[in-house]
Every structure is written in structure tokens, then in C-alpha cells.
C-alpha positions in Angstrom: 87.5 110.1 78.3 84.7 109.7 80.8 81.0 109.1 80.3 79.1 111.4 82.7 75.4 112.2 83.2 72.4 112.2 85.5 71.1 108.8 86.7 69.5 106.6 84.1 70.7 108.5 81.1 72.3 105.4 79.6 76.0 105.8 80.4 76.5 102.0 81.1 74.4 101.1 78.1 76.5 103.3 75.8 79.7 101.8 77.3 78.3 98.3 76.4 77.4 99.4 72.9 80.9 100.9 72.5 82.6 97.7 73.7 80.4 95.7 71.3 81.0 97.9 68.3 84.8 97.9 69.0 84.7 94.0 68.9 85.7 93.7 72.6 82.3 92.0 73.3 80.5 89.5 71.1 77.1 90.8 72.2 76.3 93.8 74.5 75.1 93.1 78.0 72.1 94.9 79.6 71.7 96.8 82.8 68.3 95.3 83.4 69.6 91.7 83.5 72.8 92.7 85.4 75.1 91.4 82.6 77.1 94.6 81.8 80.9 94.6 81.7 81.5 97.8 83.8 78.9 97.2 86.5 80.5 94.2 88.1 80.0 94.7 91.8 77.2 92.5 93.3 75.4 95.6 94.5 75.5 97.2 91.0 74.1 94.1 89.3 71.4 93.8 92.0 70.2 97.4 91.8 70.9 98.2 88.1 73.0 101.3 89.0 76.6 102.2 88.7 78.3 102.6 92.1 82.0 102.9 91.1 83.7 104.1 88.0 85.3 101.4 85.9 88.0 101.9 83.2 88.5 100.0 80.0 91.0 100.6 77.2 89.2 100.6 73.8 90.8 100.3 70.4 88.9 102.2 67.6 90.3 102.9 64.2 93.7 104.5 64.7 93.0 105.5 68.3 93.2 103.9 71.7 90.7 105.3 74.3 90.8 104.9 78.0 87.1 104.8 78.6 85.7 105.5 82.1 82.1 104.8 82.9 81.0 106.8 86.0 78.0 106.7 88.4 75.2 109.2 87.9 73.8 109.2 91.5 74.8 112.1 93.7 75.7 109.7 96.6 78.7 108.5 94.6 79.9 111.9 93.5 83.4 111.1 94.7 83.8 108.6 91.8 82.9 111.4 89.3 85.3 113.8 91.1 88.2 111.4 90.8 87.5 110.5 87.2 87.0 114.2 86.2 90.5 114.8 87.6 92.3 112.5 85.1 90.3 112.7 81.9 91.1 114.9 78.9 87.5 114.8 77.5 84.0 113.8 78.5 80.9 112.6 76.8 78.0 114.1 78.6 74.7 112.1 78.1 71.2 113.6 78.2 68.0 111.6 78.2 66.2 113.4 75.4 62.8 112.9 77.1 63.9 114.6 80.3 66.4 117.2 78.9 69.1 118.7 81.3 68.4 117.4 84.9 69.8 118.3 88.3 72.7 115.9 88.3 73.6 116.9 84.7 74.4 120.3 86.0 76.2 118.7 89.0 78.6 116.7 86.8 79.0 119.7 84.4 80.2 121.8 87.3 82.6 119.0 88.4 84.1 119.0 84.9 84.5 122.8 85.1 86.1 122.6 88.5 88.8 120.1 87.3 89.3 122.1 84.0 88.3 119.1 81.7 89.1 120.9 78.3 86.8 119.1 75.8 83.3 117.8 76.0 80.8 116.2 73.6 77.0 116.0 74.1 75.1 112.8 73.3 71.3 113.1 73.3 70.3 109.5 74.1 67.1 107.6 74.2 65.6 109.1 71.0 63.7 105.9 70.5 61.5 106.7 73.5 58.0 108.2 73.1 58.1 111.9 73.9 61.8 112.2 73.1 62.7 115.5 71.4 65.9 116.5 69.7 64.8 120.2 69.7 63.8 120.4 73.4 67.0 118.8 74.5 69.0 121.3 72.6 66.9 124.2 73.9 67.4 122.8 77.5 71.2 123.1 77.1 70.7 126.8 76.5 68.0 127.3 79.2 70.2 125.7 81.8 73.2 127.6 80.6 75.5 124.6 80.0 77.1 126.2 76.9 76.2 129.2 74.8 77.1 127.5 71.5 75.8 123.9 71.1 76.4 122.7 67.6 74.3 119.9 66.1 76.7 117.8 64.0 74.0 115.3 63.2 70.2 115.2 62.6 68.1 112.3 63.6 65.8 110.3 61.1 63.0 108.9 63.1 61.9 106.6 60.2 62.6 106.1 56.5 58.8 105.7 56.0 57.1 109.1 55.8 53.8 107.8 57.1 55.5 107.1 60.5 56.0 110.8 60.9 52.3 111.4 60.2 51.3 108.8 62.8 53.8 110.4 65.2 55.6 107.1 65.8 58.5 107.2 68.2 61.8 105.9 67.0 65.2 106.4 65.4 66.3 104.5 62.4 69.1 106.7 61.0 71.3 109.8 61.3 72.5 112.5 58.8 76.1 113.4 59.5 76.2 117.1 58.6 80.0 117.4 58.6 80.8 114.4 56.5 77.6 114.8 54.5 76.5 111.2 54.6 73.5 109.3 55.8 73.7 106.3 58.3 70.9 103.6 58.3 70.6 101.0 61.0 68.8 97.7 60.7 66.8 96.1 63.5 69.8 94.0 64.7 72.0 97.1 65.1 74.1 96.8 61.8 74.7 100.1 59.9 75.1 101.2 56.4 76.6 104.5 55.2 75.6 106.4 52.0 77.0 109.7 50.8 74.5 112.5 50.2 74.4 114.3 46.8 76.3 117.6 46.7 73.6 119.7 45.0 70.2 120.8 46.2 68.4 119.4 43.1 69.9 115.9 43.4 69.1 115.9 47.1 65.4 116.0 46.3 65.4 113.5 43.5 68.3 111.1 44.2 66.2 108.6 46.1 68.6 108.4 49.0 65.6 109.5 51.0 61.9 109.1 50.0 60.9 112.1 47.8 58.5 113.7 50.3 60.5 112.9 53.5 60.0 115.7 56.0 63.8 116.0 56.8 64.9 117.0 53.2 63.9 120.7 53.5 66.0 121.0 56.7 69.2 119.5 55.5 70.7 122.4 53.6 69.7 124.9 56.3 71.4 122.7 59.0 74.6 122.4 57.1 74.7 126.0 56.1 74.2 127.2 59.7 76.8 124.7 61.0 79.5 126.1 58.6 78.6 129.7 59.2 78.5 129.3 63.0 81.9 127.5 62.8 83.5 130.2 60.6 82.8 132.7 63.4 85.6 130.9 65.4 88.0 130.4 62.5 89.3 133.1 60.0 90.5 130.4 57.7 87.1 128.8 57.2 85.5 132.2 56.9 87.8 133.0 54.0 87.0 129.7 52.3 83.2 130.3 52.6 83.5 133.9 51.2 85.4 132.5 48.2 82.6 130.1 47.3 80.3 130.8 44.3 76.8 132.1 45.2 73.9 129.6 45.6 72.7 127.1 48.3 74.6 124.2 46.7 78.1 125.6 47.2 78.0 124.9 51.0 77.3 121.2 50.2 80.4 120.9 48.2 83.0 121.6 50.9 85.0 118.5 51.8 85.2 117.0 55.3 89.0 117.5 55.4 88.4 121.2 55.0 86.0 121.4 58.0 87.5 119.0 60.5 90.6 120.9 61.6 88.5 124.0 62.3 85.9 122.0 64.1 88.6 120.3 66.3 90.3 123.7 67.1 87.0 125.3 68.2 86.2 122.2 70.3 89.6 122.2 72.0 89.2 125.9 72.9 85.7 125.2 74.2 84.1 127.8 71.8 81.6 125.3 70.7 79.9 122.2 72.2 79.5 119.4 69.6 76.1 117.7 69.9 75.5 114.1 68.7 72.3 112.0 69.2 71.1 108.4 68.9 69.9 105.5 71.0 72.6 103.5 73.1 70.1 100.7 73.7 69.8 100.1 70.0 73.5 100.9 69.3 72.4 103.8 67.0 74.9 106.6 66.9 77.6 104.7 68.8 80.1 104.6 65.9 79.6 108.4 65.3 80.3 109.1 69.0 83.6 107.2 68.8 84.6 108.7 65.5 84.0 112.2 66.8 85.6 111.4 70.2 88.7 110.5 68.2 88.5 113.5 65.9 87.6 116.2 68.4 88.3 115.4 72.1 91.7 116.3 73.5 94.5 113.7 73.6 97.2 113.8 76.3 99.4 115.7 73.8 96.8 118.6 73.5 96.6 119.3 77.3 100.0 118.6 78.7 101.6 120.9 81.1 105.2 122.3 80.6 106.8 119.5 82.6 105.0 116.7 80.9 106.1 114.6 78.0 106.9 111.0 77.2 110.7 111.4 77.7 110.6 113.4 81.0 111.0 111.7 84.4 108.1 109.6 85.6 105.0 111.3 87.2 101.7 109.6 88.0 98.5 110.6 89.8 96.7 107.9 91.8 93.0 108.8 91.0 91.3 105.8 92.6 92.2 103.0 95.0 90.2 99.8 95.4 90.4 96.5 97.2 90.2 93.0 95.7 90.1 89.8 97.7 92.5 88.0 95.4 94.8 90.9 94.2 94.8 93.0 97.3 95.2 96.9 97.0 94.7 98.1 93.4 95.8 101.7 92.7 94.4 103.2 89.5 96.9 105.7 88.0 97.2 108.1 85.1 100.7 108.5 83.7 101.4 112.3 83.3 105.0 112.0 82.1 107.6 109.3 81.4 106.8 105.5 81.2 105.9 103.3 84.2 107.7 99.9 84.3 106.9 96.7 86.2 109.0 95.8 89.4 110.2 99.4 89.8 110.0 101.7 92.8 108.2 105.0 93.1 108.2 107.8 95.7 104.9 109.1 97.0 105.4 112.9 97.0 102.2 113.5 99.0 102.9 111.2 101.9 106.7 111.1 101.6 107.0 107.3 101.4 108.7 104.9 99.0 106.5 102.2 97.4 107.4 99.1 95.5 105.3 98.2 92.4 104.8 94.4 92.0 102.7 94.3 88.8 101.2 96.6 86.2 97.8 95.8 84.8 95.5 97.0 82.1 92.0 96.6 83.6 89.1 95.7 81.4 86.5 96.4 84.1 86.7 93.3 86.3 89.1 91.4 84.0 92.8 92.3 84.3 95.6 91.8 81.8 99.3 92.1 82.9 101.6 94.3 81.0 105.3 95.2 81.2 104.8 99.0 81.1 102.3 101.9 81.0 103.2 104.6 78.4 102.7 108.3 78.7 99.1 109.4 78.8 97.6 106.0 79.6 95.4 104.8 82.5 96.2 101.5 84.3 96.4 99.8 87.6 99.4 99.1 89.9 99.5 96.3 92.5 101.7 96.3 95.6 101.3 99.9 96.9 100.6 99.9 100.6 100.2 103.6 101.6 99.0 105.4 98.5 95.6 107.1 98.7 93.3 108.8 96.1 94.9 112.1 94.8 98.5 111.2 95.7 101.3 112.0 93.3 104.0 109.3 92.5 107.4 110.0 90.9 110.5 108.0 90.1 112.5 107.2 93.2 115.7 108.4 91.7 114.3 111.9 91.0 112.4 112.3 94.2 114.8 114.8 95.7 114.4 117.3 92.8 112.7 120.5 93.7 110.6 120.5 90.6 108.7 117.4 91.7 105.7 119.3 93.1 102.4 117.4 93.7 99.9 117.3 91.0 96.5 118.7 91.9 94.7 116.2 94.1 91.0 115.2 94.3 88.8 116.9 96.9 86.1 114.7 98.4 82.6 116.2 98.7 81.6 117.0 102.4 79.7 114.2 104.2 76.1 115.0 105.0 74.9 111.9 106.8 76.3 109.5 109.4 75.4 106.3 111.2 77.0 104.5 114.2 78.7 101.2 113.6 78.3 98.8 116.5 80.5 95.7 116.4 78.6 92.5 117.5 81.2 91.5 120.2 84.4 92.9 121.6 86.5 90.6 119.4 84.9 92.2 116.3 86.0 95.7 117.2 89.5 95.5 115.5 88.3 93.8 112.3 85.5 96.4 112.0 87.9 99.3 112.5 90.4 97.8 110.0 87.6 97.2 107.4 86.3 100.8 107.9 89.9 102.2 107.4 90.3 100.1 104.3 86.9 101.2 102.9 87.7 104.9 103.5 91.0 104.4 101.6 89.0 103.1 98.5 86.3 105.8 98.9 87.6 109.0 100.5 84.1 110.4 100.7 83.5 107.9 103.5 84.8 109.5 106.8 85.3 107.4 110.0 85.8 108.9 113.5 85.3 108.1 117.1 83.0 110.3 119.1 82.4 109.7 122.8 83.4 106.0 122.5 81.2 105.5 119.5 82.3 104.6 116.0 80.7 106.8 113.4 80.8 106.4 109.6 79.9 109.5 107.5 78.7 109.4 103.9 77.1 111.5 101.1 73.6 110.1 101.5 71.2 107.3 102.6 72.0 105.1 99.6 75.8 105.7 100.1 75.5 104.4 103.7 73.5 101.4 102.5 76.2 100.5 99.9 78.9 101.0 102.6 77.1 98.6 104.9 76.7 96.0 102.1 80.4 96.3 101.1 81.6 95.9 104.7 79.6 92.7 105.0 80.4 91.2 101.5 83.9 92.3 100.8 85.4 92.4 104.3 83.2 89.8 106.1 82.9 91.7 109.4 80.2 91.4 112.1 78.4 94.6 113.0 75.1 96.4 113.3 74.5 99.8 111.7 72.8 102.2 114.1 70.1 104.7 113.0 71.1 107.2 110.3 71.9 110.7 111.5 72.5 113.9 109.6 76.0 115.4 110.1 75.5 118.8 111.7 78.1 121.6 112.0 78.8 124.4 114.4 79.9 127.9 113.6 81.8 130.6 115.5 80.2 131.8 118.8 79.2 135.5 119.3 81.6 136.2 122.3 84.7 138.3 121.8 87.7 136.0 121.6 90.8 137.3 123.3 93.8 137.7 121.0 95.6 134.7 122.4 98.5 134.1 120.0 101.1 132.4 122.3 101.5 128.9 123.4 104.1 127.7 125.9 105.5 124.2 126.2 108.7 122.4 127.0 111.1 120.9 124.4 113.9 118.7 125.7 113.3 120.1 129.2 113.6 123.8 128.1 110.6 126.1 128.1 109.6 127.3 124.7 107.0 129.9 123.6 105.5 129.7 120.1 103.7 132.7 118.6 101.2 132.3 115.8 99.2 135.4 114.9 95.8 134.7 113.3 92.4 136.4 113.0 89.3 134.2 113.6 85.9 135.5 112.5 82.6 134.2 111.1 82.5 133.9 107.3 80.7 136.9 105.7 77.6 136.2 103.5 79.4 137.2 100.3 82.4 134.9 101.0 82.6 131.3 99.8 84.0 128.6 102.1 86.6 126.2 100.8 85.4 122.5 100.1 88.9 121.2 101.2 88.4 122.8 104.6 84.7 121.7 104.9 83.2 125.1 104.2 85.7 127.1 106.2 88.0 129.7 104.7 91.7 129.4 105.8 94.2 131.9 104.4 98.0 132.0 104.4 100.0 135.1 105.4 100.0 136.2 101.7 96.2 136.1 101.7 95.9 133.1 99.5 94.0 129.9 100.5 96.0 127.5 102.6 96.4 124.0 101.2 95.0 121.1 103.2 97.7 119.4 105.4 98.1 116.4 103.1 98.5 118.5 99.9 101.9 120.0 101.0 104.9 118.7 98.9 107.1 119.0 102.0 105.5 117.7 105.1 108.1 119.5 107.2 107.0 122.9 105.9 106.0 125.1 108.8 102.7 126.0 107.1 101.9 122.2 106.6 102.2 121.8 110.4 100.1 124.9 111.1 97.5 123.5 108.7 97.5 120.2 110.5 96.9 121.9 113.8 94.0 124.1 112.5 92.4 121.0 110.7 92.5 119.1 114.0 90.8 121.9 116.0 88.2 122.6 113.3 87.2 118.9 113.2 85.7 118.8 116.7 84.0 121.6 118.7 84.8 121.9 122.5 81.1 122.8 123.0 79.2 120.2 121.0 82.0 117.9 119.5 80.6 118.8 116.0 82.9 119.8 113.2 83.1 123.5 112.4 82.0 125.3 109.2 81.6 128.9 108.0 84.7 130.2 109.9 87.3 132.5 108.4 90.9 132.1 109.7 93.7 134.2 108.5 97.2 133.2 109.7 99.2 136.4 109.5 102.5 135.5 111.0 104.3 132.9 113.1 107.5 132.8 115.2 109.4 129.6 115.8 112.5 129.8 118.2 115.8 128.5 116.7 116.5 124.8 116.9 112.9 123.9 117.5 111.3 121.2 115.3 108.6 122.6 112.9 106.3 119.7 114.0 105.7 121.6 117.2 103.7 124.2 115.2 100.9 121.7 114.8 100.2 121.5 118.6 100.6 125.3 118.9 98.1 126.3 116.2 95.7 123.6 117.4 95.8 124.9 121.0 95.6 128.6 120.1 92.6 128.1 117.8 90.8 125.9 120.3 91.3 128.5 123.0 90.0 131.3 120.8 86.9 129.2 119.8 86.2 128.2 123.4 86.3 131.8 124.6 84.0 132.9 121.8 81.3 130.6 123.3 79.0 128.1 121.5 78.0 129.3 118.0 75.0 128.8 115.8 74.3 125.2 114.7 74.2 124.5 110.9 72.4 121.6 109.2 72.6 120.3 105.6 69.9 121.3 103.2 69.0 119.8 99.9 67.5 121.1 96.7 64.6 119.1 95.5 63.0 118.9 92.1 59.8 117.1 92.3 57.8 116.2 89.1 54.2 115.1 89.6 50.6 115.3 88.3 48.9 118.7 89.0 46.0 117.1 91.0 48.4 115.9 93.8 50.5 119.1 94.0 48.6 120.6 96.9 49.3 117.6 99.2 53.0 117.5 98.3 53.5 121.3 98.9 51.7 121.0 102.3 53.9 118.1 103.3 57.0 120.0 102.3 56.2 123.0 104.4 55.2 120.9 107.4 58.7 119.3 107.2 60.6 122.6 107.3 60.9 122.9 103.5 60.6 126.1 101.5 59.0 126.0 98.0 61.1 128.2 95.6 59.1 127.7 92.4 56.1 125.9 90.9 56.9 125.6 87.2 56.8 123.4 84.2 60.6 123.6 83.9 62.4 126.5 85.3 66.0 127.1 86.2 65.2 128.4 89.7 66.9 125.3 91.0 70.1 127.3 91.4 68.5 129.7 93.9 67.6 132.5 91.5 66.1 132.8 88.1 68.8 132.4 85.4 68.6 134.0 82.0 68.9 131.4 79.3 71.5 131.7 76.6 70.3 133.2 73.3 69.4 131.0 70.3 70.5 133.7 67.8 72.7 132.3 65.1 72.4 128.6 66.3 70.7 125.9 64.3 67.7 124.7 66.5 65.9 122.0 64.5 62.1 122.1 64.2 60.0 119.9 66.5 58.7 117.7 63.7 62.0 116.0 63.3 61.1 114.1 66.5 57.5 113.1 65.6 56.6 111.6 68.9 57.4 114.7 70.9 54.6 116.5 69.2 52.2 113.7 70.1 53.1 113.8 73.8 52.3 117.5 74.1 49.3 117.7 71.8 46.1 116.2 73.1 44.5 115.3 69.8 46.7 112.2 69.5 46.2 111.0 73.0 43.0 109.5 74.3 41.2 112.0 76.5 43.0 115.1 77.9 46.5 114.5 79.2 47.1 115.0 83.0 49.2 118.1 83.4 52.7 117.6 84.8 54.1 120.2 87.2 57.6 120.6 88.7 58.2 121.8 92.3 61.6 123.4 93.1 62.2 123.5 96.9 64.9 123.4 99.5 64.5 121.4 102.7 66.5 120.2 105.6 68.0 116.7 104.8 67.2 115.4 108.3 63.4 115.6 107.6 63.7 114.0 104.1 65.4 110.7 104.9 62.3 108.7 104.1 61.0 111.1 101.4 60.7 108.5 98.6 58.1 106.5 100.6 56.2 109.7 101.6 56.1 111.1 98.1 54.9 107.7 96.7 52.0 107.8 99.1 51.1 111.4 98.5 51.3 111.3 94.7 49.7 107.9 94.1 53.0 106.4 92.9 53.4 109.0 90.1 55.8 111.5 91.8 59.5 111.5 91.0 62.2 113.6 92.7 65.9 114.5 92.4 68.0 115.7 95.3 71.1 117.7 95.2 73.3 119.2 97.9 72.4 122.8 98.9 75.1 123.3 101.5 74.8 124.0 105.3 72.4 126.6 106.7 71.9 128.1 110.1 68.9 126.8 112.1 66.4 128.5 114.4 66.8 128.5 118.2 63.9 125.9 118.6 65.5 123.6 116.0 68.9 124.1 117.6 67.6 122.9 121.0 66.1 119.8 119.2 69.5 119.1 117.5 71.4 119.5 120.8 69.0 117.0 122.5 69.4 114.6 119.6 73.2 114.6 119.9 73.0 114.4 123.7 74.3 117.9 124.4 71.2 119.7 125.7 
């Protein structure tokens, strides 16, 4: 299971709380003091953010979880990509003051893309002033994350009724609506559980809660709605409910054992989204999260493919590779079938190489424990692999010849949007710097390295990403270099000229002339067509009209189409006009003809040469630059200055709202609240205070949200600019908005910038 969320939603804090409650830690660490278990890199401790995902096996009750803490920052999206690829379930956190944020939607889409079958929502930070259980639930519907969020618990802000009157923020307990019990937490994080009475009359008089407590009237309604909503997805439960005697108390009498199987089935089929809440900082709600993760999220047995099981031949997926000064290359793997044993050999299906395993480890963040074997479904680390990269499939050497050993689905890195030149201090530093960059790009495939006109360039996902890359090269690989100025990665598209239908390529093989024919159509991508992330926004189709796999994803590297893909990839990576990579081009390979006794590898040179000729004849195409979506929150009185600054820097304001979903380009209709239990606002007392001015001194300053798109190249120093314009109150989120065509004037500027004008 992975913990995923927007930045600062409390993923690492929840991980610490889980490790503390499961008795792995004596006392939980804190992000603020840099003492957490999973943030162990020096840069993570210094900045208080998660940079790489860390995995820890956790024992809880009768379950063992492989817990993966992931980064929230978009610059480290690759880490969430690789974790999403191997998990069976995810706990998605939301800061209940902020609701659903830009990156929450980003990670939700990543989970969708990799088909993560089960999810649980945790509304965190309910102890903060302004936190609202209701608003957070409504924001799930507004942002269309799921049509059927189901609150399994209700928060108790305080056991003293007068705290509700004073609108005190806080959370002291939770009501578990499924198990019908109440949890109370003390100041030091210890909990006590008490069962709730099974009749409405006793509920009001039993003394479990103070007689006039504001939550009492809502308990029966919440449980009733929960069961009725769940029965819509289960005929068995529907029959049980219809057989009950009339009266409000009958729904309170149903045992947990009668509800849980239906709840689990509806969660596994993604018909409902279970919602829990609490405060990770105070360890409130952690036990419930772990209980429900065990009860509801999918185990490897629930999601296995036909070829997977504990007694089938070994298959693993390498989902992450990292480097350690003492241990060397560490390959994180998930076992998809069979059992992995120490000192055995594996065959890398993706690269076609044999590898020898020296040690197998269970990794507790930075601490390792050696084990003899990794059983089916588990996550662990192998030492000793020399060639394996992220996304590679490994199988048992003895079974490597079987045709059934196809590659598991790999991990596609997000496209780079920013680059910087790397300048070695002296000539003798060149080789170490190149080796270090190569090693770093193996640990983080979203870092791309290439040589352009004698200059070493490193490409990453953003300014912070490049800063971290620079720090890691210095700290972990001890190399001497300077980083040049940051530059945005531009792209070129297909030129307007008519390309001739060159389909042939002549060469010599062993002294004999050979002509290779590859028929393909090359045209710009239409507005309604979607580029493929694996091909950097281009669309490349096989003869059967299906998308062509990337060159490395082919099971058999001698496959003719694998070699054609390699040639196309090489031509698309570098334009003959501007040396920029290509994007937004549609290529359909319709046929190829290879003379007898000619090696298939020659198709790579042929396809590369034919495509390059076609592109050169079409002339120089439009230049594309990366755009970002911005969501800026600020006080109303500084909004004018910020909007003016945005338009001066080539930005376009989409919406000025309190909180609209125009972030995705067009207004989205929210999911309906019909039939769902949406708790009243007064269950989170401080949320009412933050919106109503009679509790606050003076009138509150209105907060506004600006949704805009802007070119990334003009936004590299935006945090400094926004701070100056908004008097330090402005906050902003950035997310990738893809590449867009630029105007002629801007194109001339870009060509001058890259030395091509």
C-alpha cells in the first residue's frame, strides 16, 4: 500500500504514527526536526519534504503490510509513478483545511493510470483551526474524485459540549459507524474503545457521551445512510435490511460481521470510496486506518493475473533502483509470482541479460535486514544486479526461454520540462561527472542526460528537481562540476512543407547492396488526438493501428518492430533543424520489407534515416514550449497586482474564484450529493468560526483563488515574485499543462536563446 497526497498533507507524519502504533518505533519522529524514519536523505531532513519513496514492512494484527511513503511534490512525480505501479491499494490523504488540491488530483490520476484497484481516503489535520470534515467530503465530489465517498467514521471535536459553543478547533475522538463503537484519545496519544448502545433511547441516556452533546442526533442518521447506501451495491445486505423490524433502532443492531464482507466487496470493485479521518500529528485515527486497510484494501491474492501465484515460476518487477555508498546498487522489487531466494540467478526479460543476486533484504527505510527469501506478493530489495533499471521484468533463469514470459507493464517516466548544463571543473572531472550522471539517471529515470553540441545537459521535472539532482551529485557521488543556468526544454513539431514519400533506404551488408523498404505516414497530431507519454507526446502506431511500444519494452529485442521503434525514437530525439526533441507528430508504420538473410538490427538504421529525411524535407516546424497550470491563493486586495504580473509574463487567467474546478481547462460538473451522508458543518466547530466574522476580531480579509496557465520559462522565479507582490501572503501550486505552440515573435526569441537564430 502507498500513502499518496499533495505536498504537506501529512503522509510522512502518518507513516511515523503507524510505525509507532505498530511498535516498530518507541516514539514517533517529526518532519520539523528531521527525525523521521522514511525521510532519511540529508536533503529530505534539511528541507522537511519527501524526495524519494521509502518502503517499510509493517506487522499489524494478523496482517503484514508493505507500506510505501511517497513524495507529494510534482517535481518527484517519478517516485509516485513507480510506487503506483506496484501497490494493490493506496491511502490518499487530504488536508481537511485545504480540501482537494492540485497534486491530489495528479496522484489520483496516476493511481487510475496504473489501475490501482483499491483506495481509502484519510481526512487529516482535523486538529487545525478551520478544518472541516464536511467541506473535505464535498470537495471530493466537487473535484470528481469519486461519485460515492462513504464516511465510515464521524469526528468528535471535543467531549466537552462548551468547546463546540466556543468553536474550539480539535479532535479528541471518533465514532466508528461500522463497528458501532467510540474511540477516545488522551493527550499523550493513548486510546480507549467503548461500544455504543444498540437502541436510540439508550444512546441519549447511556452517558457514553454527555447528554446534550451535538453529535448524538447525527449518529443514527449517519449509520442508517451508510447501510442503505452500501445495500445499493449488495443484494445480500439489501435483503437483510428489508427483513429488519421497523423503527430507527433496528439499523443499530446489525453486527459488524454482517456488514464487513459487503463493505470489502464494494471497495474492491471501486463502487464506494471509504473515508476515514483524524490527525496524524496526534496519532488520532491511525489504528482505524490500519484496521480498515487490512479489512478493505486488496491483497496480492485479490488482484493477481492469470499467470500469478505462489507456486508458479518466479516473476519480479523492478520498480525502483537506488545507489548506496556501502551496499552499491539496490534494486527494489515486487514478487508477482513464485518465491525469490538468495544467491540465485535471474534473467532480465526487458534487457535480455542474466543477473546474479548476492543478497536479499527487507528494507526498513534506511535500515536493512537480510533475509533468505522473499515470498509471493512481498516487496524487498536485491543487491548485486548490475544492469537492471526501473520498470524491468525479472524471471527465473531456468524458465527464461518460455514464450509465456512476457514483460510485466513497465513504468513510464513523466516528460522533462527543464534542463541545465553541467560543466565539469577540469578535463579530468569529465569522466567521473558523466559516470555519476549515468548512475543518477538509473536511480531516477525522470532525469535525462544528453550531449548537445559538445555540452552536457541534464533534464528534470522542475527547478526543485534540478536542485536536488545537483545536491545528490555532490553529496553521493563527490564529483566536481558547476551547474549552468536553468533552461526550459523546448520541443519542435512537424514542418509545413510536403514531405516526399521516401520509403526506401539503401546500404551495404557484407559487401552486398541491400535496399530496405519501410512504409510510413508522417503528419502533425490533430487537435483531438492525444500524444503518448512513452513517445514524449508523439503518437506512433504499428501496422495494425495500435500504439507501438517503446524500444525497451519489447520482450524480444530482435523483433523487427523493436528495431524500427529504436530507429524512430533516435530520429525523434533530435531535430535536424534545431536539435530539439520532437513532439506532437503522428507516425503510422504501415509495412516493412526486409530482404532474406539480412539481420533485423539493420531496420533501426533504415527507419531512423527514412524518418529523418522526411522531417528534413518538411522544413522547420512550429516550436512548442512547456506550460504550467497555476492555482494562486491570496488576499483580495493584492489580486490586481498579481493578475497584471501574470499577463505581463505571457500567462492567461482562466478563472477568478473562491474554489472552482476550472483547473482542468473547462468547468466540470460536480458529482451529486443525492443519497450520500454529508455531515453538518457543526461537527467541525472551528470551520464555522473561520467563515463567520462574528467570532473573529474585525472583518476577515477575503481570500481569492486565481486559476491560470503560463509558460514555464517565465515562471522560474515565481515564488520570489509572488511573495513581493502579495506581501508574503500568496501561495501557489504548479502542475504540468503540457506543451503548446508559441507565436512567431516568441519563436524567434527561443531560437536566439538556443543559438539557432
